[in-house]
C-alpha positions in Angstrom: -56.5 64.6 95.3 -52.8 64.8 94.7 -52.6 61.1 94.0 -55.4 61.3 91.4 -53.7 64.2 89.5 -50.5 62.2 89.5 -52.2 59.1 88.2 -54.0 61.1 85.5 -50.7 62.7 84.4 -49.0 59.3 84.3 -51.8 57.9 82.2 -51.6 60.8 79.8 -47.8 60.3 79.4 -48.4 56.6 78.6 -51.1 57.3 76.0 -49.0 60.0 74.3 -45.9 57.9 74.1 -47.7 54.8 72.9 -49.5 56.7 70.1 -46.5 58.5 68.7 -44.6 55.4 67.6 -42.1 55.5 70.5 -39.9 52.4 70.7 -37.3 51.3 73.2 -33.9 52.6 72.4 -31.4 50.0 71.2 -33.7 47.6 69.5 -33.4 46.9 65.8 -35.6 44.7 63.6 -33.0 42.3 62.5 -33.8 40.2 59.3 -35.0 36.7 59.9 -32.0 35.0 58.2 -29.8 36.9 60.8 -31.8 36.1 63.9 -29.4 33.2 64.8 -25.7 33.9 64.2 -22.3 33.1 65.5 -20.1 35.9 66.8 -16.3 35.8 66.2 -14.2 38.6 67.6 -10.5 39.7 67.6 -11.0 40.2 71.4 -13.6 37.7 72.5 -13.8 39.0 76.1 -13.3 42.7 75.5 -15.7 45.5 76.3 -16.7 46.0 72.6 -17.5 42.3 72.1 -19.6 42.3 75.3 -21.5 45.4 74.1 -22.2 43.8 70.7 -23.5 40.7 72.4 -25.7 42.9 74.6 -27.1 44.8 71.6 -27.7 41.5 69.7 -29.7 40.2 72.7 -31.7 43.4 72.8 -32.6 42.9 69.2 -33.7 39.3 69.9 -30.8 37.7 68.0 -29.6 34.3 69.3 -25.8 34.0 69.4 -24.6 30.4 69.0 -21.2 29.5 70.3 -18.4 28.9 67.8 -17.7 25.2 68.7 -20.9 23.7 67.5 -21.2 21.7 64.2 -24.2 23.9 63.1 -21.9 26.9 62.6 -21.2 26.2 58.9 -24.9 26.8 58.2 -25.3 30.0 60.2 -24.3 33.5 59.3 -21.2 34.8 61.2 -20.6 38.3 62.5 -16.8 38.9 62.7 -15.5 41.8 64.7 -12.3 42.5 62.8 -10.9 45.4 64.7 -11.5 48.7 66.5 -9.4 51.8 66.8 -9.8 54.9 69.0 -8.1 58.1 68.0 -8.2 61.7 69.1 -7.5 65.0 67.6 -7.4 68.5 68.9 -10.5 70.6 68.3 -9.8 73.7 70.3 -7.0 75.2 72.4 -6.6 77.5 75.4 -5.0 81.0 75.0 -1.7 79.5 76.3 -1.6 76.9 73.5 -2.7 73.9 75.5 -5.4 71.6 74.3 -8.9 72.5 75.6 -11.0 70.1 73.7 -10.4 66.8 71.9 -12.5 64.9 69.4 -12.5 61.2 70.0 -13.2 58.9 67.0 -13.9 55.2 67.4 -13.9 53.1 64.2 -15.2 49.5 64.4 -14.6 47.1 61.4 -16.7 44.0 61.0 -17.7 41.4 58.4 -20.8 39.3 57.9 -20.2 36.0 56.4 -23.3 34.4 54.8 -22.9 30.7 54.5 -22.3 29.6 51.0 -22.5 33.2 49.8 -20.5 36.4 50.1 -18.7 38.3 52.9 -20.1 41.7 53.5 -17.8 44.3 55.1 -19.2 46.7 57.7 -17.6 49.8 59.2 -18.9 52.1 61.9 -17.4 55.4 63.1 -18.6 57.2 66.2 -17.4 60.8 67.2 -17.5 62.5 70.6 -16.0 65.6 72.0 -14.1 65.6 75.2 -13.1 68.7 77.3 -9.6 68.6 78.8 -9.4 70.2 82.2 -5.8 70.1 83.3 -6.9 71.0 86.9 -9.0 67.9 87.4 -6.8 65.0 86.2 -8.7 62.2 88.0 -12.1 63.5 87.0 -10.8 63.8 83.4 -9.8 60.1 83.3 -13.2 59.0 84.8 -15.0 61.1 82.3 -13.0 59.7 79.4 -13.8 56.1 80.5 -17.5 57.0 80.6 -17.3 58.6 77.1 -15.5 55.5 75.7 -18.2 53.2 77.2 -20.9 55.3 75.5 -19.0 55.2 72.2 -18.8 51.4 72.3 -22.5 51.2 73.0 -23.3 53.6 70.1 -20.9 51.7 67.8 -22.5 48.4 68.7 -26.0 49.8 68.0 -25.0 51.1 64.6 -23.3 47.8 63.7 -26.5 45.9 64.5 -28.5 48.4 62.3 -26.0 47.8 59.5 -27.2 44.2 59.4 -30.2 45.5 57.5 -27.8 46.5 54.7 -26.6 42.9 54.4 -30.2 41.8 54.1 -30.8 44.4 51.4 -27.7 43.3 49.5 -28.8 39.7 49.6 -32.2 40.6 48.2 -30.7 42.6 45.3 -28.3 39.8 44.5 -31.2 37.2 44.6 -33.2 39.4 42.3 -30.3 39.7 39.8 -29.7 36.0 39.8 -33.3 34.9 39.5 -34.0 37.0 36.4 -34.6 35.5 33.0 -31.5 34.8 31.0 -30.9 37.2 28.2 -30.3 35.7 24.8 -27.7 37.6 22.8 -27.3 37.0 19.1 -24.9 38.5 16.7 -26.5 39.6 13.4 -29.3 37.9 11.7 -29.1 34.2 11.1 -29.6 33.2 7.5 -30.8 29.7 6.5 -28.0 27.6 5.2 -28.6 26.3 1.6 -27.9 22.7 0.8 -25.0 22.4 -1.7 -26.4 19.2 -3.1 -29.4 20.9 -4.7 
């Protein structure tokens, strides 16, 4: 009896989540022209680059290595830089910092072959409580928060690829329009001086 109730409850959860438009977290519908790209980073083996690669894989984007001859025809995602800063949000009664706000800013560019370079920038904020009595736990917690921030920044960066696609469509629309003929004043027929 208990097994039947559990199966019925599990079935109801599956039906409710499938009907409400629930999607897996971290996946983005990347435009077709950006489904195969190259990734160039200021820190090729760093944790942020690894997280961006992971998010690209989750979004079904193929990352081609930089040393192939096909690279000149593929879009390129360049990770230009990342910075992590902190500021004091609240203090204890004795004047020591009680809470920090961490801010991670990631700068990137998308280079479309034979076209423009599109700058992208993402900033992620998190708060961090500073407990002076638990120094080891504080360091471990800060590492976990920074890892989560890198994951969030990578997800937002992949979502921003949609803005590159939209900018390309707008530019294509502007270029493919009919040319406008501009004339100054009315043209008058020139009379023949021999007549």
